[in-house]
C-alpha positions in Angstrom: 25.9 -60.9 -95.0 26.8 -64.3 -96.2 25.6 -65.1 -99.7 24.3 -68.6 -100.1 26.2 -69.1 -103.4 29.5 -68.2 -101.6 28.8 -70.9 -99.0 28.1 -73.5 -101.8 31.3 -72.6 -103.6 33.5 -72.9 -100.6 35.6 -76.1 -100.6 35.5 -78.5 -97.7 39.1 -79.4 -98.0 42.0 -79.5 -100.4 40.7 -82.5 -102.3 37.4 -80.9 -103.1 39.1 -77.7 -104.0 41.4 -79.6 -106.5 38.4 -81.4 -108.0 36.5 -78.2 -108.4 39.3 -76.0 -109.8 41.7 -78.3 -111.6 39.5 -81.2 -112.9 36.4 -79.1 -113.3 34.0 -81.5 -111.5 30.7 -80.1 -110.6 30.0 -80.6 -106.9 26.3 -80.7 -107.4 26.5 -83.7 -109.8 29.0 -85.6 -107.7 27.6 -88.5 -105.7 25.2 -89.6 -108.3 25.5 -93.0 -109.9 25.8 -93.5 -113.6 22.7 -94.6 -115.4 23.6 -98.3 -116.1 24.7 -98.9 -112.5 21.6 -97.2 -111.2 19.4 -99.4 -113.5 21.2 -102.6 -112.3 20.7 -101.6 -108.7 17.0 -100.9 -109.2 16.6 -104.2 -111.0 18.3 -106.2 -108.3 16.5 -104.5 -105.4 13.2 -104.9 -107.2 13.9 -108.5 -107.9 14.6 -109.2 -104.2 11.4 -107.4 -103.2 9.4 -109.4 -105.7 11.0 -112.7 -104.6 10.2 -111.9 -101.0 6.6 -111.1 -101.7 6.2 -114.3 -103.9 7.8 -116.4 -101.1 5.4 -115.0 -98.6 2.4 -115.6 -100.7 3.5 -119.2 -101.6 4.2 -119.8 -97.9 0.6 -118.8 -97.0 -0.9 -120.8 -99.9 1.0 -124.1 -99.2 1.2 -123.6 -95.4 
């Protein structure tokens, strides 16, 4: 039987094997953005959404 933890620990290629064994990177945490970059992204996307809603409302009011 295949154990799920064995499948999770298998490396996809030599690069991921190197990152896991030599540098000690956790594959579960990789792919996440650092906090400040995540905050800036949320702020920018939220700003675009609010500007779009505001433009739509102002277009209806003045139109």
